[in-house]
N, C-alpha and C positions, 0 to 999 in steps of 0.2 A: 355668879350663881349659875351661869350657863355651863361651865366645866363640871360643876358638881352634879347637875342634872344629867349630863352626858355620862358621867362616871356611874351614876346610879342605874341608868338604863343599860349600860354595858354590863354591869354586875348582874342585873336581873336576867339579861339575855344569856349570859354565860352560865348562870345557874340553871336556867331553863334547858339549855342545850345539854348540860351535864346530866340532868335528870332524864332527858329523852334518850340520850345515847348510852347510858350505863345500865338501864333496865333491860333485861332480856325479853325478847318477844315471846308471847305464849306459844307453846307448841301444841298442835292438834294431834290427837292420837288417831292413827289410821288402823282400823280393824279390817280383817279380810276373812275369807272362808276358812282359814286355817288357824285363826287366833285362838279359838277355843282350846286347842291342844295344849297351850301353855297357861291358859287362864282358868280352866275348869279342872277341879281335882279329880283324880282317878276314881275316887269313891262315888262321884256323882253319876247317877244313871239316867236322869232326865234333865236336859238343859236347852237353853236358847243359845244358838251359836252366833248370834248377831243378826240373823236373818230368818233362820228356820228353827223349828223345834226338833229335838233329837232324843233318841233313846239308845242305850248301850248296856251291855252286861257290866257288872262291877269290875273295874280294872281293865276292861277291854280297850284296845287302841282305836278300833273302828266304831262308828256309830251309824244308825239308820236315821236319816233326817228327811223332813219334807223338802221339796224342791222349788221353793219360791225364787223368783228373780229379784235380786236386790241391787239397786244402784249404789247403795252405800251400806256397809255393815255397821251395826251398833256394838256395844260392849257385850260380850258373852256373859251369861248368867246361869248358875245352877238353879234348877227348878224343883229339886227334890223336896224341899220344905213345903213348897206350894202344892205339889202333887199329893203329899201325905196329908195335908190339911184338907184337900178336896175329897180324898178317899174317906177320911174320918167323918166328914159331915154327912 
């Protein structure tokens, strides 16, 4: 019975090792001051660049943004829908 127990333990360990080594590690997304250029549509005129709030003319490449110090940038988001909702209220 001892060899069977060793075989079962070895099978369980090899399955565990296979599960641990075959799954890819999750990747973290790193945003920076320039991430908004590829993530915010050209039609968006008010957006959060991951740190600051920004405004620009429709289709413009440049934007005027607040100048907050940010140790880590978040995901950029278009705020046009939120701005229009606030103006309508």
